[in-house]
VOFI-81356 format. One record per residue (C-alpha): residue number from 1; x, y, z. Coordinates in nm, 4 decimals, decimal comma, m for minus. Layout:
<pts>
[NUM; [X; Y; Z]]
...
</pts>
This chain:
<pts>
[1; [0,3829; 6,3155; m7,8122]]
[2; [0,0063; 6,2657; m7,8529]]
[3; [m0,1734; 6,4411; m7,5478]]
[4; [m0,3900; 6,2113; m7,3454]]
[5; [m0,7662; 6,2890; m7,3263]]
[6; [m1,0451; 6,2005; m7,1026]]
[7; [m1,3446; 5,9647; m7,1728]]
[8; [m1,5921; 6,2243; m7,2070]]
[9; [m1,3945; 6,3919; m7,4587]]
[10; [m1,3322; 6,0829; m7,6727]]
[11; [m1,7234; 6,0405; m7,6876]]
[12; [m1,7657; 6,3711; m7,8006]]
[13; [m1,5428; 6,3581; m8,0921]]
[14; [m1,6421; 6,1862; m8,3956]]
[15; [m1,5710; 5,8156; m8,4380]]
[16; [m1,3270; 5,8748; m8,7284]]
[17; [m1,1114; 6,0557; m8,5129]]
[18; [m0,7609; 5,9034; m8,4962]]
[19; [m0,6654; 6,0959; m8,1483]]
[20; [m0,8577; 5,8440; m7,9012]]
[21; [m0,6142; 5,5552; m7,9015]]
[22; [m0,7709; 5,3279; m7,6185]]
[23; [m1,1215; 5,2660; m7,5348]]
[24; [m1,3240; 5,4808; m7,2761]]
[25; [m1,4280; 5,1612; m7,0684]]
[26; [m1,2454; 4,8618; m7,0168]]
[27; [m1,4231; 4,5296; m6,9664]]
[28; [m1,3186; 4,3024; m6,6578]]
[29; [m1,3912; 3,9182; m6,6216]]
[30; [m1,2166; 3,6892; m6,3914]]
[31; [m1,1867; 3,4279; m6,6867]]
[32; [m0,9508; 3,4140; m6,9520]]
[33; [m1,0532; 3,5484; m7,3138]]
[34; [m1,0472; 3,1998; m7,4560]]
[35; [m1,2991; 3,0570; m7,2136]]
[36; [m1,4902; 3,3476; m7,1511]]
[37; [m1,7379; 3,2946; m7,4303]]
[38; [m1,7680; 2,9198; m7,3327]]
[39; [m2,0999; 2,8314; m7,1572]]
[40; [m2,1078; 2,5774; m6,8926]]
[41; [m1,7374; 2,5135; m6,8463]]
[42; [m1,6018; 2,2628; m6,6079]]
[43; [m1,2495; 2,1347; m6,5319]]
[44; [m1,1767; 1,7742; m6,6488]]
[45; [m1,1559; 1,5302; m6,3737]]
[46; [m0,8619; 1,3177; m6,3795]]
[47; [m0,9698; 0,9623; m6,4869]]
[48; [m0,9030; 0,6735; m6,1813]]
[49; [m0,6492; 0,4450; m6,2626]]
[50; [m0,8069; 0,1017; m6,3239]]
[51; [m0,7071; m0,1585; m6,0500]]
[52; [m0,8050; m0,5492; m6,0715]]
[53; [m1,1063; m0,6238; m5,8472]]
[54; [m0,9180; m0,9419; m5,7351]]
[55; [m0,6110; m0,7166; m5,5971]]
[56; [m0,8485; m0,4863; m5,4340]]
[57; [m1,0131; m0,7960; m5,2446]]
[58; [m0,6412; m0,8851; m5,1397]]
[59; [m0,5411; m0,5579; m5,0114]]
[60; [m0,8669; m0,5178; m4,7989]]
[61; [m0,8002; m0,8486; m4,6497]]
[62; [m0,4451; m0,7534; m4,5749]]
[63; [m0,5516; m0,4449; m4,4341]]
[64; [m0,8163; m0,6206; m4,1900]]
[65; [m0,5458; m0,8832; m4,0875]]
[66; [m0,3117; m0,6246; m3,9820]]
[67; [m0,5514; m0,4205; m3,7799]]
[68; [m0,6863; m0,7678; m3,6244]]
[69; [m0,3164; m0,8456; m3,5432]]
[70; [m0,2389; m0,5193; m3,3851]]
[71; [m0,5486; m0,5507; m3,1401]]
[72; [m0,4218; m0,9020; m3,0507]]
[73; [m0,0894; m0,7615; m2,9860]]
[74; [m0,2078; m0,4898; m2,7857]]
[75; [m0,3986; m0,7094; m2,5711]]
[76; [m0,1208; m0,9272; m2,5112]]
[77; [0,1074; m0,6309; m2,4572]]
[78; [m0,1370; m0,5140; m2,1895]]
[79; [m0,1438; m0,8733; m2,0202]]
[80; [0,1966; m0,9093; m1,9830]]
[81; [0,2403; m0,5666; m1,8473]]
[82; [m0,0248; m0,6554; m1,6014]]
[83; [m0,2774; m0,4295; m1,4062]]
[84; [m0,1010; m0,1034; m1,2642]]
[85; [m0,3599; m0,0628; m0,9848]]
[86; [m0,4189; m0,4135; m0,8800]]
[87; [m0,1285; m0,6308; m0,9870]]
[88; [m0,1398; m0,9810; m0,9250]]
[89; [m0,2980; m1,1294; m0,5926]]
[90; [m0,0891; m1,2350; m0,3481]]
[91; [m0,1685; m1,3898; 0,0047]]
[92; [m0,0135; m1,0585; 0,1679]]
[93; [m0,1950; m0,8263; m0,0786]]
[94; [m0,5470; m0,9829; 0,0058]]
[95; [m0,4771; m0,9653; 0,3453]]
[96; [m0,4761; m0,5895; 0,3508]]
[97; [m0,8610; m0,5905; 0,3244]]
[98; [m0,8951; m0,7593; 0,6936]]
[99; [m0,5524; m0,6349; 0,8304]]
[100; [m0,5126; m0,9751; 0,9768]]
[101; [m0,1564; m1,1389; 0,9675]]
[102; [m0,0978; m1,4290; 0,7333]]
[103; [m0,1139; m1,7907; 0,9151]]
[104; [0,2513; m1,8896; 0,7862]]
[105; [0,5756; m1,7325; 0,6978]]
[106; [0,6258; m1,6677; 0,3132]]
[107; [0,7548; m1,9656; 0,1201]]
[108; [1,0540; m1,9321; m0,1173]]
[109; [0,8345; m1,9407; m0,4275]]
[110; [0,6441; m1,6329; m0,2817]]
[111; [0,9652; m1,4326; m0,2101]]
[112; [1,0537; m1,5250; m0,5580]]
[113; [1,4177; m1,6025; m0,5129]]
[114; [1,6194; m1,8354; m0,7175]]
[115; [1,7545; m2,1687; m0,6081]]
[116; [2,0826; m2,0774; m0,6648]]
[117; [2,0496; m1,7565; m0,4241]]
[118; [1,8741; m1,9936; m0,1569]]
[119; [2,1639; m2,2390; m0,1578]]
[120; [2,4079; m1,9599; m0,1586]]
[121; [2,2691; m1,8172; 0,1504]]
[122; [2,1888; m2,1323; 0,3338]]
[123; [2,5880; m2,1889; 0,2963]]
[124; [2,7687; m2,0415; 0,5595]]
[125; [3,0351; m1,7985; 0,4630]]
[126; [3,4082; m1,8361; 0,5346]]
[127; [3,4755; m1,4874; 0,5814]]
[128; [3,2350; m1,3265; 0,8371]]
[129; [3,4518; m1,0107; 0,7931]]
[130; [3,2295; m0,7236; 0,6664]]
[131; [3,4711; m0,6567; 0,3839]]
[132; [3,3059; m0,9610; 0,2374]]
[133; [3,0659; m0,7348; 0,1127]]
[134; [3,2843; m0,6286; m0,1688]]
[135; [3,2217; m0,9214; m0,3715]]
[136; [2,9683; m0,9175; m0,6221]]
[137; [2,7245; m1,1808; m0,4704]]
[138; [2,8380; m1,2304; m0,1013]]
[139; [2,7178; m1,5095; 0,1002]]
[140; [2,5623; m1,4637; 0,4330]]
[141; [2,6606; m1,6370; 0,7330]]
[142; [2,3152; m1,7675; 0,8230]]
[143; [1,9639; m1,6974; 0,6740]]
[144; [1,7115; m1,6766; 0,9230]]
[145; [1,3317; m1,7074; 0,7979]]
[146; [1,1269; m1,4108; 0,8594]]
[147; [0,9249; m1,4580; 1,1875]]
[148; [0,5429; m1,4815; 1,1523]]
[149; [0,3472; m1,1671; 1,1806]]
[150; [0,2398; m1,0658; 1,5207]]
[151; [m0,1303; m1,0421; 1,5437]]
[152; [m0,2707; m0,6809; 1,6171]]
[153; [m0,5550; m0,5184; 1,7585]]
[154; [m0,7337; m0,2113; 1,7206]]
[155; [m0,6158; 0,1220; 1,8654]]
[156; [m0,2387; 0,0319; 1,8373]]
[157; [m0,2774; m0,2395; 2,0956]]
[158; [m0,1474; m0,6242; 2,1086]]
[159; [m0,2689; m0,9459; 2,2574]]
[160; [m0,0234; m0,9383; 2,5225]]
[161; [m0,1386; m0,5907; 2,6099]]
[162; [m0,4900; m0,7077; 2,6313]]
[163; [m0,3934; m0,9813; 2,8480]]
[164; [m0,2119; m0,7812; 3,0819]]
[165; [m0,5039; m0,5475; 3,1170]]
[166; [m0,7529; m0,8119; 3,1575]]
[167; [m0,5414; m0,9647; 3,4321]]
[168; [m0,5156; m0,6636; 3,6239]]
[169; [m0,8815; m0,5753; 3,5985]]
[170; [m0,9651; m0,9196; 3,7330]]
[171; [m0,7371; m0,8817; 4,0064]]
[172; [m0,8864; m0,5271; 4,1193]]
[173; [m1,2478; m0,6321; 4,0819]]
[174; [m1,2365; m0,9496; 4,2919]]
[175; [m1,4973; m0,9465; 4,5886]]
[176; [m1,3234; m0,8798; 4,9325]]
[177; [m1,3285; m1,2020; 5,1471]]
[178; [m1,3072; m0,9876; 5,4670]]
[179; [m1,6215; m0,7779; 5,3828]]
[180; [m1,8298; m1,0993; 5,3335]]
[181; [m1,8619; m1,3109; 5,6081]]
[182; [m2,1271; m1,5687; 5,4878]]
[183; [m1,9442; m1,8573; 5,2750]]
[184; [m2,2510; m1,9002; 5,0613]]
[185; [m2,2628; m1,5288; 4,9579]]
[186; [m1,8891; m1,5292; 4,9111]]
[187; [m1,9316; m1,7972; 4,6640]]
[188; [m2,2299; m1,6285; 4,4839]]
[189; [m1,9813; m1,3157; 4,4619]]
[190; [m1,7092; m1,5325; 4,2918]]
[191; [m1,9473; m1,6750; 4,0458]]
[192; [m2,0935; m1,3361; 3,9723]]
[193; [m1,7473; m1,1722; 3,9188]]
[194; [m1,6167; m1,4749; 3,6969]]
[195; [m1,9224; m1,4061; 3,4853]]
[196; [m1,8892; m1,0671; 3,4525]]
[197; [m1,5049; m1,1129; 3,3887]]
[198; [m1,5920; m1,3163; 3,0926]]
[199; [m1,8648; m1,0865; 2,9551]]
[200; [m1,6000; m0,7984; 2,9684]]
[201; [m1,3095; m1,0176; 2,7923]]
[202; [m1,5732; m1,1153; 2,5385]]
[203; [m1,6785; m0,7112; 2,4771]]
[204; [m1,3072; m0,6228; 2,4584]]
[205; [m1,1834; m0,8534; 2,2321]]
[206; [m1,4757; m0,7731; 1,9890]]
[207; [m1,4145; m0,3899; 2,0328]]
[208; [m1,0620; m0,4229; 1,9841]]
[209; [m1,0812; m0,6872; 1,6957]]
[210; [m0,9659; m0,5769; 1,3459]]
[211; [m1,2637; m0,7265; 1,2046]]
[212; [m1,5227; m0,4802; 1,3398]]
[213; [m1,2452; m0,1939; 1,3032]]
[214; [m1,3098; 0,1050; 1,0389]]
[215; [m1,1044; 0,1521; 0,7302]]
[216; [m0,8993; 0,3994; 0,8877]]
[217; [m0,8012; 0,1806; 1,1630]]
[218; [m0,7317; m0,1126; 0,9366]]
[219; [m0,4996; 0,1014; 0,7185]]
[220; [m0,3145; 0,2000; 1,0427]]
[221; [m0,2670; m0,1546; 1,1323]]
[222; [m0,1691; m0,2391; 0,7543]]
[223; [0,1129; 0,0451; 0,7804]]
[224; [0,2317; m0,1457; 1,1021]]
[225; [0,2504; m0,4287; 0,9118]]
[226; [0,4388; m0,2962; 0,6405]]
[227; [0,7026; m0,1600; 0,8445]]
[228; [0,7323; m0,4616; 1,0232]]
[229; [0,7603; m0,6867; 0,7139]]
[230; [0,9583; m0,4805; 0,4682]]
[231; [1,1605; m0,2452; 0,7135]]
[232; [1,5277; m0,3149; 0,6698]]
[233; [1,5517; m0,3443; 1,0438]]
[234; [1,3690; m0,7010; 1,0263]]
[235; [1,4971; m0,7987; 0,6426]]
[236; [1,8688; m0,7406; 0,6813]]
[237; [1,8325; m1,0638; 0,8870]]
[238; [1,7412; m1,2701; 0,5808]]
[239; [1,8023; m1,0458; 0,2935]]
[240; [2,1389; m0,9660; 0,1494]]
[241; [2,1985; m0,6132; 0,0418]]
[242; [2,2314; m0,4907; m0,3145]]
[243; [2,5971; m0,5704; m0,4802]]
[244; [2,8520; m0,2668; m0,4382]]
[245; [2,8958; m0,0539; m0,7270]]
[246; [3,2436; m0,0121; m0,9219]]
[247; [3,2844; 0,3418; m0,7616]]
[248; [3,2075; 0,1917; m0,4184]]
[249; [3,4453; m0,0905; m0,4923]]
[250; [3,7393; 0,1512; m0,5595]]
[251; [3,9898; 0,1483; m0,2534]]
[252; [4,0854; 0,4926; m0,3074]]
[253; [3,7025; 0,6429; m0,2825]]
[254; [3,6531; 0,7387; 0,0688]]
[255; [3,2641; 0,6850; 0,1477]]
[256; [3,0749; 0,8349; 0,4571]]
[257; [2,9879; 0,6008; 0,7337]]
[258; [2,6094; 0,5913; 0,7628]]
[259; [2,4493; 0,6890; 1,0671]]
[260; [2,2990; 0,3960; 1,2698]]
[261; [1,9534; 0,3562; 1,2264]]
[262; [1,7481; 0,4437; 1,5655]]
[263; [1,4515; 0,2277; 1,6262]]
[264; [1,2354; 0,0659; 1,3513]]
[265; [1,2831; 0,1397; 0,9526]]
[266; [1,0012; 0,3404; 0,8450]]
[267; [1,1557; 0,5631; 0,5323]]
[268; [1,3092; 0,3251; 0,3148]]
[269; [1,1653; 0,2916; m0,0620]]
[270; [1,0328; m0,0667; 0,0115]]
[271; [0,8343; 0,0367; 0,3243]]
[272; [0,6820; 0,3562; 0,1550]]
[273; [0,5802; 0,1473; m0,1647]]
[274; [0,4190; m0,1065; 0,0667]]
[275; [0,2087; 0,1486; 0,2676]]
[276; [0,1010; 0,3096; m0,0642]]
[277; [0,0081; m0,0028; m0,2093]]
[278; [m0,2296; m0,0737; 0,0981]]
[279; [m0,3859; 0,2820; 0,0375]]
[280; [m0,3937; 0,2368; m0,3289]]
[281; [m0,6361; m0,0702; m0,2671]]
[282; [m0,8354; 0,0935; m0,0325]]
[283; [m0,9294; 0,3618; m0,2942]]
[284; [m0,9424; 0,1332; m0,5897]]
[285; [m1,2312; m0,0828; m0,3684]]
[286; [m1,4111; 0,2493; m0,3395]]
[287; [m1,3836; 0,3970; m0,6887]]
[288; [m1,4798; 0,0584; m0,8313]]
[289; [m1,7740; 0,0285; m0,6241]]
[290; [m2,0459; 0,2632; m0,4917]]
[291; [m1,8153; 0,5756; m0,5223]]
[292; [m1,7282; 0,5446; m0,8881]]
[293; [m1,8523; 0,8877; m0,9713]]
[294; [m1,6105; 1,0499; m0,6612]]
[295; [m1,3797; 1,2679; m0,8820]]
[296; [m1,1714; 1,3604; m0,5539]]
[297; [m1,1190; 0,9993; m0,4825]]
[298; [m0,9964; 0,9254; m0,8592]]
[299; [m0,7660; 1,2046; m0,8269]]
[300; [m0,6112; 1,1060; m0,5083]]
[301; [m0,5545; 0,7424; m0,6557]]
[302; [m0,4127; 0,8840; m0,9532]]
[303; [m0,1574; 1,0631; m0,7113]]
[304; [m0,0854; 0,7737; m0,5317]]
[305; [m0,0075; 0,5455; m0,8277]]
[306; [0,2313; 0,8097; m0,9635]]
[307; [0,3754; 0,8501; m0,6360]]
[308; [0,4485; 0,4672; m0,6114]]
[309; [0,5799; 0,4506; m0,9573]]
[310; [0,8588; 0,7276; m0,8923]]
[311; [0,9606; 0,5144; m0,5931]]
[312; [0,9385; 0,1846; m0,7609]]
[313; [1,1666; 0,3253; m1,0826]]
[314; [1,4181; 0,4632; m0,8234]]
[315; [1,4318; 0,1431; m0,6220]]
[316; [1,4706; m0,0771; m0,9433]]
[317; [1,7598; 0,1461; m1,0593]]
[318; [1,9346; 0,1432; m0,7168]]
[319; [1,8853; m0,2352; m0,6278]]
[320; [1,9448; m0,3914; m0,9465]]
[321; [1,7412; m0,6756; m0,9330]]
[322; [1,8942; m0,7494; m0,5841]]
[323; [1,7056; m0,9765; m0,3346]]
[324; [1,5044; m0,6812; m0,1577]]
[325; [1,3692; m0,5989; m0,4871]]
[326; [1,2477; m0,9436; m0,5494]]
[327; [1,1305; m0,9818; m0,2117]]
[328; [0,9186; m0,6607; m0,2566]]
[329; [0,7584; m0,7397; m0,6030]]
[330; [0,6807; m1,0907; m0,4908]]
[331; [0,5434; m1,0189; m0,1624]]
[332; [0,2995; m0,7199; m0,3452]]
[333; [0,2483; m0,9063; m0,6422]]
[334; [0,3582; m0,5926; m0,8437]]
[335; [0,3807; m0,5985; m1,2151]]
[336; [0,6079; m0,4062; m1,4742]]
[337; [0,2441; m0,1869; m1,5333]]
[338; [0,3245; m0,0518; m1,2006]]
[339; [0,6523; 0,1282; m1,3010]]
[340; [0,6767; 0,1380; m1,6726]]
[341; [0,4907; 0,3603; m1,9063]]
[342; [0,2207; 0,6068; m1,8426]]
[343; [m0,0369; 0,4863; m1,5992]]
[344; [m0,3658; 0,6560; m1,6876]]
[345; [m0,6864; 0,6024; m1,4594]]
[346; [m1,0026; 0,5574; m1,6972]]
[347; [m1,3708; 0,4634; m1,6141]]
[348; [m1,4519; 0,1181; m1,7328]]
[349; [m1,6657; m0,1723; m1,6267]]
[350; [m1,3876; m0,4215; m1,5870]]
[351; [m1,1903; m0,4501; m1,2688]]
[352; [m0,9028; m0,2580; m1,2521]]
[353; [m0,9522; 0,0449; m1,4568]]
[354; [m0,5816; 0,1146; m1,5042]]
[355; [m0,4628; 0,1611; m1,8644]]
[356; [m0,0759; 0,1824; m1,9193]]
[357; [0,0237; 0,3729; m2,2531]]
[358; [0,3790; 0,2892; m2,3339]]
</pts>
């Protein structure tokens, strides 16, 4: 075997020596040996495929038409879903701004009830037994129209309370006839007392009027109105309950009896949805007005919208399009945008900055 010599020893030997079988220094290059000596080498670009200019124009036109159609469909879809914050304006919804009762009772169109259901409700039932609820569409014996809303005053008072208080104060502040012997002085005292009582009644009516109340007082009054309008202690008289499920119709299934309600209904889904709608309207007015940069207000608005969305989804699933559901949606003007899709509160110039992402 030929011994391996170092580089310095190879240089020291003559060039004709056959012992140095490899070069002392190995050249290094990143390019191949074929292209190492070429100057200015660049990779060859792939030649673009030829396409007819007429076909190019047609493709661009189709692409532009598709984009325009997508924009139109997106706007139509958003218009069909509605505004997730405002909804559709209704008389009851607009009355939240003043907290004043409606002048008349809701009509059949406002309740959004079909003529078939109205005729069924007006028809007396031949089976007044409670077991008649087992049918898919029970008929109530009588359908009582909702009573008009009682007028409300500030500080949780009502007009009868104010009238009783004025009557009592008028009787307590009358001048004593036994203390005034002169008839002319007694007549003057009665006249002054009547004028003072009139001024006091006018002052109390202005103080207790909701038109001069604060936003908090109007919200409290709207809460009472929602309980009186959508509470089941009042709606059970003219709205039928939801149809029973197959599980509930099974005679072998023993269902627990519900505890009777004590007082007014304040915790049902429709009452909570109505109260949240009143609060959402107040926050939306502030967010779209002078307080558009209030981030805390915007966050509270988003929380209320999502809380109402959860309750609406639950009620839609439970009621299955019953009269309670149609009564709630018709009175409050709620659209599908309030319970479908993702609600995003975004800043915008238009009224109702809510955006629904499906």
